[in-house]
N, C-alpha and C positions, 0 to 999 in steps of 0.2 A: 186457348181451348185445349182440352185433353182428348186424346183418342184412346178409347177402350173398346173391348170386344165382347160380344154376347151371342150365344147360340140359341137359335129359335127353330121351331118345327119348320121343315122345308116348305110345307104346303101353306104356311102362314106368312112366308117371307114378304111376298108382294104387298099384302095388306099392311104388314108392320111398317114397311118402308114408306107407304103412302099415308098411314094414319098414326104411326108412332107407337110407343110402348106406354100404355097407361099404368101408372104406378100401382093403383088399386087392383089391377088385374094381374100384372106380371111380377109383383113383389114376391120374393122367395125367402125373405129373412125379416125378422123384427129384432132390432137391436136397441139397446139403451144408450142414448147419446144426449149429452147435455141435460141429463136427468129425465129425459122423456123416451118413451117407447116409440120408435119410428120404423115404418115399413121401408124397405129398400130392395133394389134389384142388385144382385151380386154379379158383376161383370169381371172380365179379365184384363190385365195389362198387356198380355201377349196371347194370341190365339192358340199357341202351342202349349199353354199352361194346363190345358185339359186335352190330352192326346186322344182319349176315348171319344170325346165329342168331335175333335178335329177330323177323325177318320170315319165318323158316323154319317153315312149318306142320307139319313133321314133328318139331319139337322143342317142348317145353314148358319154361317158366321156373319153377323152384321157388325159394322164398325159404327161406333157412336162417337160423335163429336160434341163435347159438353163443356160447359163452364166449370172450371175446377171447384168453384165454391159450393157446388151441389154434390161433390164427391169426396169420400173418405177412402183410405186404404187400410186394410187389416190383413193379418196372416191367416189364410184359409187352412193351412196345415195345422195350426194351433186350434182353430175352431173345430176341425174334424176330430182332433185328439181330445177335445174338451167336451164333446157332446155328452159323455157319461161321467165327467169329472169336473166338479165345480171349481176346483183349484186351478185346473188348466184353463177353464173357460174365463176365469178372472184374468189370466195372462193374455187371453185373446183380446179382451177389452183394453188392455194396456198397449196393444199394438195398433189400436184404432187412431189414425191421425189424418189430418187434411191431406188431400192428394198432393198439393203443391209442396208439402214438407217431406214427401217420400223420396228416399234415395234408392235407386234401382240396385237390386242385389241384397237389400236389407232383410227381406222376408223370403222364406222358402217358397211359398205359393201365395203371392200377393193377390188380393181380390179388391176390386174397386166397388165400393158400396154407393149406389146412386139413390139419392133421396128425393128425386123429382121425376115427374113424367118426362119421357123423351119424345119430343115432338117431330113432326114432319120437317125434313131438311137437316135433321141431326143424325139421320140413319142412312146408311148405304150398305149394300151387300159387299162383303170383302172378296176381292179377287186375289186368291192366294199367290198368284204368280206375277200380277201386274200392279198390285196395290203398293202404297208407300211402304218401304222396307222397315222391318222391325230390327233394331240394332243388336239383338242377342237372340239365341235360338230358343231358350225357354228360361223361366225364372229360377227353377230349381238348380239348373247347371250353373247359372250366374251366382246364385247364393252359395252353393258348395265351393265353387272356385274362389270366391272372395274369402271364405273361411280358410281354405287351404293356403292361398297366397299370403294371408295375414299370419298364419302359423309359420310359414317358411321364413318370414321376416323376423319373427320372434324367437324361433328355436333353430339352432344349428343342427344340421344333419336330420332335418325333419323328414326328408324323403326316405332315408334309411329307416327311420323309426316307423313310419306308416307301412312300409313294405315288410319290415320285420314282423310286426304284429299281424299283418294280413297273412303272410305265409305261415307264421306260427299257429294261427287259428286253423289253417288248412292242414298243417302237420298233425294237430290234435284230432282231426277227422280222418287221418291216415290217407289224405290225398297227396301229401308230400312227406318226405323224410328229411331229417335234419342232421347235419354233421357239425359239431362244434370244433372250432380251431383252437387248440389248447394254448398255443403261444401268442395268438393274435386275437383281437377282439372282433373276429369275423365268424359268421355262421353260413354254411352252405345249405341251401334248400334244393332238393331234387324232386322233380315231378315223378310220381310213381307210375304214371301212365305213359309218359313220353321220354323219361330220363333226362329231360332238359333241366338245367340247373342255373341258379344264380347265387351270387355271394353278396351278403348284406352285412353291414357293420352293426353289431349289437348296440342298441341305444342305451345311453346312460342318462336316465331321467333326472338324476341328481344335478346334472349340469343345466337342466332346463329352467 
C-alpha cells in the first residue's frame, strides 16, 4: 500500500472520509497515459510539498492509503513550467512512471496521480503531530541535496566553486566587494553592510 496526501476543503473533510473521493468529481488533471486520456487526482508524496496549502486553515490534509497499481508519479515542477510550453510539457510526460518505480529525491516536486476513485477506509485525516512520520522534510530539499551531494562526489572543490559564483553574483550587485589575491588562487569577498569577509578558492573549471 502507498501513503499519499491530498488537501480538501475543511468543511467537506468529514463527508470525504466517510464517502471517499469520487474520481469523476475530484479529478483535477487529464493526462495521456498508455495512449488514452485519463482523469486523475493529483496528490502529494509529502504533505509539506505544498506549504501554502499546509498552512491554509481552510484546508485539511487527508492521508490516502492506496494500491500502488492505481498510482503514477510525475514531476509537478515540470508540469507547471510546461503549461505554456509544449516542449517542456513533453518532458513532463517522460517523468510519468508507476509509483513503485519512483526513487525518492528524483523529482523536484513529485506528484502522485491517482487514476481511481478513493473509497471509504482508504482515507483518514492527517494528524500533523501524531501521524506516521515522513522521512524527509520536503521533496524539493531532498531533490536539491541529492544533486549537490552528487556534484560533490564528481567535482573536487565543489563547495568553493558554488560559494565563489554565489558571492561573485552578489559582488556584481554591489552587495559585496571582491579582493583578488595576486600570488594565490584565492579571492576575498567582503560584505558591504557588515564588513564580514570570507576567503574562497577561485574555481578552475578546466579540472572538472
